[in-house]
TIMI-2910 file (N, C-alpha, C, CB; in pm, 1 decimal, decimal comma, always signed):
<rs>
+----------+----------+----------+----------+----------+----------+----------+----------+----------+----------+----------+----------+------+
!      n_x !      n_y !      n_z !     ca_x !     ca_y !     ca_z !      c_x !      c_y !      c_z !     cb_x !     cb_y !     cb_z ! resn !
+----------+----------+----------+----------+----------+----------+----------+----------+----------+----------+----------+----------+------+
!    +84,0 !   -118,9 !     +0,0 !     +0,0 !     +0,0 !     +0,0 !    +87,9 !   +124,4 !     +0,0 !    -95,3 !     +0,3 !   +121,8 !  Met !
!    +42,2 !   +223,4 !    -73,6 !   +120,2 !   +346,2 !    -84,8 !   +101,0 !   +437,9 !    +34,7 !    +83,5 !   +419,5 !   -211,3 !  Ser !
!    -16,9 !   +438,0 !    +92,9 !    -44,4 !   +526,9 !   +204,2 !    -67,5 !   +670,1 !   +162,6 !    +67,0 !   +521,7 !   +300,9 !  Gly !
!    -81,6 !   +695,0 !    +31,9 !   -103,4 !   +830,7 !    -18,0 !   -254,0 !   +856,8 !    -20,8 !    -39,7 !   +850,3 !   -160,6 !  Ile !
!   -300,7 !   +957,4 !    +53,7 !   -444,1 !   +986,5 !    +55,3 !   -490,7 !  +1047,5 !    -76,9 !   -477,3 !  +1080,9 !   +170,7 !  Pro !
!   -619,5 !  +1038,3 !   -102,9 !   -678,5 !  +1094,5 !   -223,9 !   -807,0 !  +1165,5 !   -185,7 !   -705,1 !   +984,2 !   -330,8 !  Asp !
!   -825,8 !  +1285,2 !   -240,1 !   -945,1 !  +1363,2 !   -213,0 !  -1002,0 !  +1413,5 !   -344,3 !   -914,6 !  +1480,6 !   -117,4 !  Thr !
!  -1130,6 !  +1388,0 !   -364,8 !  -1202,9 !  +1436,3 !   -481,6 !  -1310,8 !  +1532,0 !   -431,3 !  -1265,0 !  +1317,4 !   -565,2 !  Leu !
!  -1316,7 !  +1651,4 !   -490,1 !  -1410,4 !  +1754,6 !   -446,3 !  -1517,9 !  +1770,1 !   -552,0 !  -1337,9 !  +1890,0 !   -420,5 !  Ile !
!  -1643,1 !  +1768,4 !   -509,5 !  -1755,9 !  +1771,4 !   -602,6 !  -1766,7 !  +1906,4 !   -672,9 !  -1886,0 !  +1740,6 !   -529,0 !  Lys !
!  -1790,7 !  +1898,6 !   -803,8 !  -1815,2 !  +2016,4 !   -886,8 !  -1966,0 !  +2026,1 !   -905,4 !  -1739,5 !  +2007,8 !  -1025,9 !  Ile !
!  -2022,1 !  +2142,5 !   -877,8 !  -2166,8 !  +2161,1 !   -894,2 !  -2203,6 !  +2154,4 !  -1041,4 !  -2212,5 !  +2295,8 !   -833,6 !  Arg !
!  -2316,6 !  +2095,9 !  -1069,8 !  -2364,3 !  +2090,2 !  -1208,0 !  -2427,1 !  +2223,8 !  -1245,8 !  -2466,4 !  +1974,6 !  -1226,8 !  Ser !
!  -2425,4 !  +2253,6 !  -1374,6 !  -2485,0 !  +2377,5 !  -1422,3 !  -2396,7 !  +2499,7 !  -1405,6 !  -2612,5 !  +2400,6 !  -1352,1 !  Gly !
!  -2271,7 !  +2479,7 !  -1364,2 !  -2178,3 !  +2589,8 !  -1343,7 !  -2056,0 !  +2561,4 !  -1431,4 !  -2138,4 !  +2605,4 !  -1190,6 !  Val !
!  -1995,2 !  +2665,1 !  -1485,6 !  -1874,2 !  +2649,5 !  -1566,3 !  -1766,8 !  +2577,5 !  -1483,8 !  -1822,3 !  +2788,2 !  -1615,7 !  Ser !
!  -1707,1 !  +2472,2 !  -1542,2 !  -1603,4 !  +2397,3 !  -1470,9 !  -1487,4 !  +2487,3 !  -1429,7 !  -1551,8 !  +2282,9 !  -1557,7 !  Glu !
!  -1445,4 !  +2575,2 !  -1519,2 !  -1332,5 !  +2663,3 !  -1490,1 !  -1364,4 !  +2753,9 !  -1371,1 !  -1296,9 !  +2748,1 !  -1614,0 !  Val !
!  -1483,1 !  +2813,1 !  -1371,3 !  -1523,3 !  +2899,2 !  -1259,7 !  -1537,0 !  +2819,6 !  -1130,6 !  -1655,2 !  +2969,7 !  -1291,5 !  Glu !
!  -1593,6 !  +2701,3 !  -1141,9 !  -1615,3 !  +2617,7 !  -1023,7 !  -1482,5 !  +2573,4 !   -962,4 !  -1700,1 !  +2495,1 !  -1059,9 !  Glu !
!  -1387,4 !  +2533,1 !  -1044,3 !  -1256,4 !  +2490,7 !   -993,9 !  -1184,6 !  +2608,9 !   -928,9 !  -1170,1 !  +2431,2 !  -1108,3 !  Ile !
!  -1196,4 !  +2725,4 !   -988,3 !  -1138,2 !  +2846,3 !   -928,6 !  -1201,4 !  +2875,7 !   -792,3 !  -1156,9 !  +2967,3 !  -1022,8 !  Ser !
!  -1332,0 !  +2858,7 !   -781,5 !  -1401,5 !  +2881,5 !   -654,6 !  -1361,8 !  +2778,0 !   -549,9 !  -1553,0 !  +2878,6 !   -675,7 !  Gln !
!  -1344,7 !  +2653,2 !   -591,5 !  -1301,0 !  +2548,4 !   -498,8 !  -1163,5 !  +2584,5 !   -442,1 !  -1296,4 !  +2409,5 !   -569,9 !  Ile !
!  -1073,8 !  +2632,4 !   -530,3 !   -940,9 !  +2673,6 !   -484,5 !   -951,9 !  +2784,4 !   -380,1 !   -854,9 !  +2720,9 !   -603,5 !  Glu !
!  -1037,4 !  +2882,3 !   -404,4 !  -1057,2 !  +2991,6 !   -308,4 !  -1115,9 !  +2938,8 !   -177,3 !  -1149,8 !  +3099,8 !   -368,3 !  Gln !
!  -1208,6 !  +2844,1 !   -186,3 !  -1268,6 !  +2785,5 !    -65,8 !  -1163,8 !  +2714,8 !    +20,0 !  -1379,7 !  +2686,9 !   -104,1 !  Asp !
!  -1070,6 !  +2644,6 !    -45,5 !   -964,1 !  +2576,9 !    +28,8 !   -872,0 !  +2680,0 !    +93,8 !   -883,1 !  +2483,3 !    -64,4 !  Ile !
!   -833,5 !  +2781,5 !    +16,9 !   -744,8 !  +2884,7 !    +71,0 !   -809,1 !  +2959,8 !   +187,6 !   -706,2 !  +2983,2 !    -38,8 !  Leu !
!   -940,6 !  +2974,3 !   +186,2 !  -1009,0 !  +3047,6 !   +293,3 !  -1006,9 !  +2972,8 !   +426,6 !  -1152,7 !  +3075,2 !   +253,0 !  Ser !
!   -968,7 !  +2845,8 !   +424,3 !   -960,0 !  +2768,3 !   +548,2 !   -840,6 !  +2810,5 !   +634,4 !   -950,3 !  +2619,6 !   +516,0 !  Leu !
!   -747,4 !  +2883,5 !   +575,4 !   -624,4 !  +2921,2 !   +645,3 !   -626,0 !  +3069,3 !   +679,3 !   -500,8 !  +2887,5 !   +560,3 !  Tyr !
!   -577,6 !  +3106,2 !   +796,9 !   -566,9 !  +3248,3 !   +831,3 !   -473,8 !  +3319,1 !   +733,2 !   -515,7 !  +3266,0 !   +976,5 !  Pro !
!   -500,0 !  +3446,4 !   +709,7 !   -421,1 !  +3523,6 !   +612,7 !   -271,9 !  +3523,3 !   +645,5 !   -471,5 !  +3667,0 !   +607,2 !  Ala !
!   -237,6 !  +3521,3 !   +772,6 !    -96,8 !  +3528,7 !   +812,7 !    -24,5 !  +3394,0 !   +802,5 !    -86,9 !  +3580,3 !   +954,5 !  Ala !
!    -98,3 !  +3286,5 !   +786,7 !    -34,1 !  +3154,3 !   +785,0 !    +27,8 !  +3125,7 !   +648,8 !   -135,8 !  +3044,4 !   +820,7 !  Ser !
!   +117,9 !  +3031,2 !   +648,2 !   +178,3 !  +2988,4 !   +521,8 !    +73,4 !  +2910,0 !   +443,8 !   +307,7 !  +2901,8 !   +545,8 !  Ala !
!    +53,8 !  +2947,3 !   +320,8 !    -44,6 !  +2879,0 !   +236,8 !     +5,2 !  +2740,5 !   +200,1 !    -74,3 !  +2960,5 !   +109,8 !  Arg !
!    -85,2 !  +2646,4 !   +195,7 !    -53,0 !  +2511,3 !   +152,9 !    -33,5 !  +2510,3 !     +1,6 !   -164,0 !  +2411,6 !   +195,4 !  Arg !
!    +55,2 !  +2427,5 !    -44,5 !    +78,2 !  +2413,1 !   -187,9 !     -4,7 !  +2295,7 !   -237,5 !   +230,0 !  +2392,5 !   -219,8 !  His !
!    -94,3 !  +2323,6 !   -329,7 !   -179,1 !  +2219,1 !   -385,2 !   -220,2 !  +2258,0 !   -525,6 !   -303,2 !  +2194,9 !   -296,6 !  Phe !
!   -270,8 !  +2160,7 !   -597,9 !   -327,8 !  +2184,3 !   -730,6 !   -457,5 !  +2105,6 !   -739,8 !   -228,0 !  +2143,1 !   -845,1 !  Arg !
!   -546,1 !  +2154,0 !   -822,5 !   -669,4 !  +2083,0 !   -852,4 !   -655,1 !  +2029,2 !   -993,9 !   -796,2 !  +2175,9 !   -837,6 !  Leu !
!   -653,3 !  +1896,8 !  -1007,5 !   -627,0 !  +1832,6 !  -1136,2 !   -734,2 !  +1728,9 !  -1164,3 !   -486,7 !  +1767,6 !  -1138,1 !  Thr !
!   -730,9 !  +1671,4 !  -1280,5 !   -814,0 !  +1556,2 !  -1316,4 !   -961,8 !  +1572,5 !  -1281,1 !   -761,1 !  +1434,0 !  -1248,7 !  Asp !
!  -1039,9 !  +1621,9 !  -1373,3 !  -1184,8 !  +1623,4 !  -1354,1 !  -1235,1 !  +1483,6 !  -1386,4 !  -1255,2 !  +1732,8 !  -1444,3 !  Val !
!  -1304,7 !  +1422,4 !  -1291,1 !  -1354,5 !  +1285,7 !  -1303,9 !  -1506,5 !  +1283,9 !  -1293,9 !  -1292,4 !  +1194,7 !  -1196,1 !  Leu !
!  -1568,7 !  +1187,1 !  -1358,5 !  -1712,2 !  +1168,9 !  -1342,6 !  -1735,7 !  +1032,2 !  -1278,9 !  -1787,0 !  +1181,3 !  -1479,8 !  Glu !
!  -1802,1 !  +1032,5 !  -1164,5 !  -1833,2 !   +910,2 !  -1091,0 !  -1981,1 !   +911,7 !  -1054,3 !  -1744,1 !   +896,6 !   -963,5 !  Leu !
!  -2051,6 !   +806,9 !  -1088,4 !  -2194,7 !   +795,4 !  -1056,8 !  -2274,6 !   +917,4 !  -1102,5 !  -2213,3 !   +775,7 !   -907,0 !  Asp !
!  -2239,2 !   +971,7 !  -1219,5 !  -2311,5 !  +1085,8 !  -1273,5 !  -2278,0 !  +1219,5 !  -1210,8 !  -2454,5 !  +1062,4 !  -1259,3 !  Gly !
!  -2179,9 !  +1223,0 !  -1122,1 !  -2137,7 !  +1348,2 !  -1057,7 !  -1993,0 !  +1377,2 !  -1096,9 !  -2152,5 !  +1339,7 !   -901,6 !  Arg !
!  -1960,1 !  +1505,9 !  -1109,4 !  -1823,5 !  +1544,5 !  -1144,8 !  -1746,2 !  +1585,9 !  -1019,6 !  -1824,5 !  +1659,7 !  -1248,1 !  Lys !
!  -1618,5 !  +1545,7 !  -1020,2 !  -1528,1 !  +1577,4 !   -910,6 !  -1394,9 !  +1625,1 !   -967,9 !  -1507,8 !  +1454,4 !   -818,0 !  Phe !
!  -1323,1 !  +1704,3 !   -890,8 !  -1187,5 !  +1743,8 !   -926,0 !  -1094,6 !  +1688,3 !   -817,6 !  -1174,2 !  +1900,9 !   -939,4 !  Val !
!   -978,5 !  +1638,4 !   -859,7 !   -884,1 !  +1576,1 !   -766,8 !   -792,3 !  +1680,6 !   -704,6 !   -801,0 !  +1468,7 !   -838,5 !  Arg !
!   -774,2 !  +1672,2 !   -574,4 !   -679,3 !  +1754,8 !   -499,8 !   -543,7 !  +1684,8 !   -505,0 !   -726,5 !  +1777,8 !   -350,5 !  Leu !
!   -442,5 !  +1754,6 !   -556,4 !   -307,7 !  +1699,6 !   -562,0 !   -217,3 !  +1785,2 !   -474,4 !   -254,7 !  +1693,8 !   -708,8 !  Thr !
!   -154,0 !  +1720,3 !   -377,2 !    -64,7 !  +1791,6 !   -286,4 !    +30,1 !  +1692,4 !   -220,4 !   -145,1 !  +1869,8 !   -179,6 !  Thr !
!   +146,4 !  +1741,1 !   -182,2 !   +241,6 !  +1658,8 !   -107,5 !   +211,4 !  +1665,1 !    +42,5 !   +386,8 !  +1705,0 !   -135,2 !  Met !
!   +122,6 !  +1755,4 !    +81,4 !    +88,5 !  +1772,2 !   +222,9 !    -29,5 !  +1681,1 !   +258,4 !    +54,4 !  +1921,3 !   +254,4 !  Ala !
!     +0,4 !  +1565,1 !   +311,7 !   -105,4 !  +1472,8 !   +351,3 !   -199,7 !  +1532,9 !   +453,3 !    -45,8 !  +1346,8 !   +406,5 !  Gly !
!   -149,7 !  +1628,0 !   +529,5 !   -233,6 !  +1691,4 !   +631,5 !   -347,5 !  +1772,0 !   +568,7 !   -148,5 !  +1782,2 !   +720,7 !  Ser !
!   -330,6 !  +1821,2 !   +446,2 !   -437,9 !  +1895,6 !   +381,1 !   -556,2 !  +1804,3 !   +350,2 !   -386,9 !  +1961,7 !   +252,3 !  Leu !
!   -528,6 !  +1681,3 !   +310,9 !   -636,1 !  +1584,6 !   +287,7 !   -714,9 !  +1561,8 !   +417,5 !   -578,4 !  +1450,0 !   +234,5 !  His !
!   -642,0 !  +1543,8 !   +526,3 !   -706,7 !  +1522,1 !   +656,0 !   -782,3 !  +1646,2 !   +701,9 !   -602,9 !  +1482,5 !   +761,3 !  Leu !
!   -724,8 !  +1763,5 !   +677,9 !   -788,2 !  +1889,5 !   +717,4 !   -919,8 !  +1908,4 !   +642,8 !   -694,1 !  +2008,6 !   +690,5 !  Trp !
!   -922,5 !  +1875,9 !   +512,8 !  -1047,4 !  +1888,9 !   +437,3 !  -1154,5 !  +1793,6 !   +489,9 !  -1022,6 !  +1862,5 !   +288,5 !  Leu !
!  -1115,2 !  +1670,0 !   +520,7 !  -1211,3 !  +1573,9 !   +578,9 !  -1271,7 !  +1631,7 !   +706,9 !  -1142,1 !  +1436,8 !   +608,9 !  Arg !
!  -1186,4 !  +1682,2 !   +791,9 !  -1233,2 !  +1738,0 !   +919,9 !  -1319,5 !  +1862,0 !   +896,3 !  -1113,0 !  +1773,4 !  +1011,0 !  Arg !
!  -1278,8 !  +1946,6 !   +803,5 !  -1353,3 !  +2069,7 !   +773,7 !  -1492,8 !  +2040,3 !   +719,7 !  -1276,4 !  +2154,7 !   +673,3 !  Ser !
!  -1506,4 !  +1934,3 !   +641,5 !  -1638,5 !  +1894,9 !   +591,5 !  -1725,2 !  +1846,9 !   +708,1 !  -1625,8 !  +1783,5 !   +483,0 !  Val !
!  -1668,2 !  +1765,0 !   +794,6 !  -1744,3 !  +1713,8 !   +909,7 !  -1788,6 !  +1825,9 !  +1003,4 !  -1660,4 !  +1612,2 !   +987,3 !  Arg !
!  -1704,0 !  +1929,5 !  +1015,9 !  -1736,4 !  +2042,7 !  +1103,1 !  -1821,0 !  +2148,4 !  +1032,6 !  -1608,8 !  +2106,0 !  +1154,8 !  Leu !
!  -1853,8 !  +2122,9 !   +904,2 !  -1935,6 !  +2214,6 !   +822,8 !  -1865,6 !  +2348,2 !   +797,3 !  -2069,7 !  +2239,7 !   +891,4 !  Lys !
!  -1731,3 !  +2348,6 !   +799,9 !  -1653,4 !  +2466,9 !   +768,2 !  -1628,2 !  +2472,1 !   +617,4 !  -1519,9 !  +2467,5 !   +846,8 !  Val !
!  -1600,7 !  +2356,9 !   +558,7 !  -1584,9 !  +2343,1 !   +413,9 !  -1714,1 !  +2280,5 !   +364,6 !  -1457,2 !  +2255,6 !   +374,3 !  Phe !
!  -1791,4 !  +2355,2 !   +290,3 !  -1928,1 !  +2315,7 !   +258,6 !  -1944,1 !  +2249,9 !   +122,2 !  -2016,4 !  +2434,6 !   +265,6 !  Arg !
!  -1842,6 !  +2180,5 !    +80,4 !  -1849,6 !  +2108,6 !    -46,7 !  -1836,3 !  +1959,5 !    -18,9 !  -1738,6 !  +2157,2 !   -145,5 !  Arg !
!  -1919,2 !  +1878,5 !    -82,5 !  -1904,9 !  +1734,2 !    -65,7 !  -1772,2 !  +1684,8 !   -123,9 !  -2022,3 !  +1661,0 !   -132,2 !  Pro !
!  -1712,8 !  +1587,0 !    -58,3 !  -1588,3 !  +1528,4 !   -107,3 !  -1597,4 !  +1375,4 !   -102,0 !  -1467,1 !  +1579,1 !    -23,9 !  Ile !
!  -1516,8 !  +1312,8 !   -185,1 !  -1488,5 !  +1169,8 !   -175,3 !  -1346,5 !  +1161,1 !   -122,9 !  -1506,1 !  +1093,9 !   -315,1 !  Leu !
!  -1324,6 !  +1082,5 !    -21,7 !  -1193,5 !  +1076,4 !    +40,9 !  -1150,9 !   +931,4 !    +59,7 !  -1194,3 !  +1150,2 !   +175,5 !  Ser !
!  -1025,8 !   +903,7 !    +22,6 !   -967,7 !   +771,1 !    +43,8 !   -838,7 !   +788,1 !   +122,5 !   -941,4 !   +697,3 !    -92,1 !  Ala !
!   -820,4 !   +706,9 !   +222,4 !   -697,9 !   +715,0 !   +302,1 !   -577,6 !   +661,2 !   +224,6 !   -714,6 !   +637,5 !   +433,5 !  Arg !
!   -602,4 !   +575,2 !   +123,7 !   -496,3 !   +521,1 !    +39,8 !   -542,7 !   +521,9 !   -104,6 !   -456,9 !   +378,1 !    +84,3 !  Asp !
!   -478,7 !   +604,1 !   -185,7 !   -516,5 !   +622,9 !   -325,6 !   -517,2 !   +491,1 !   -403,1 !   -421,6 !   +721,4 !   -392,2 !  Lys !
!   -421,3 !   +403,3 !   -375,7 !   -410,6 !   +276,4 !   -449,1 !   -521,9 !   +178,5 !   -414,2 !   -276,8 !   +211,9 !   -421,3 !  Asp !
!   -571,7 !   +184,4 !   -291,5 !   -681,1 !    +95,2 !   -250,7 !   -812,3 !   +145,7 !   -307,9 !   -690,0 !    +84,9 !    -96,1 !  Val !
!   -831,5 !   +277,1 !   -307,0 !   -947,3 !   +338,3 !   -370,2 !  -1079,6 !   +319,1 !   -300,1 !   -959,4 !   +287,5 !   -504,1 !  Gly !
!  -1079,6 !   +291,4 !   -172,3 !  -1204,0 !   +279,3 !    -97,4 !  -1242,4 !   +419,8 !    -49,3 !  -1189,2 !   +178,5 !    +23,6 !  Gln !
!  -1331,4 !   +483,3 !   -125,9 !  -1368,6 !   +621,9 !    -99,4 !  -1485,3 !   +630,8 !     -1,9 !  -1403,9 !   +692,7 !   -229,5 !  Tyr !
!  -1479,1 !   +732,9 !    +79,8 !  -1587,1 !   +765,5 !   +172,0 !  -1645,9 !   +898,6 !   +126,4 !  -1536,4 !   +772,3 !   +321,6 !  Glu !
!  -1778,3 !   +904,1 !   +110,4 !  -1845,6 !  +1027,0 !    +68,2 !  -1878,7 !  +1108,5 !   +191,4 !  -1974,3 !   +996,3 !    -14,0 !  Tyr !
!  -1830,4 !  +1233,1 !   +194,9 !  -1854,9 !  +1321,6 !   +308,3 !  -1924,2 !  +1447,9 !   +257,9 !  -1722,0 !  +1356,4 !   +382,4 !  Leu !
!  -2027,9 !  +1489,5 !   +327,5 !  -2094,3 !  +1615,9 !   +290,4 !  -2146,9 !  +1683,5 !   +414,2 !  -2209,3 !  +1591,9 !   +189,6 !  Ser !
+----------+----------+----------+----------+----------+----------+----------+----------+----------+----------+----------+----------+------+
</rs>
């Protein structure tokens, strides 16, 4: 097992993908105080699963994957995500 987490963030339907991905990036950045060091991440690979579109979070900071999971549970990050603790295993948990 690789142990590399994977996070897919839901893209709303009926909205431009480019605008939506830009908004998702802003939503992630808003989780951090202005004075803190920003996390380095990219949003890549638009995927369609079960008729819903998701964008993949790519980052070397495993803590960002965990932070998003926690933020969704605490209703701070208000976007549904699919999260896997190990990308290679691919057992995703849907959080909203």
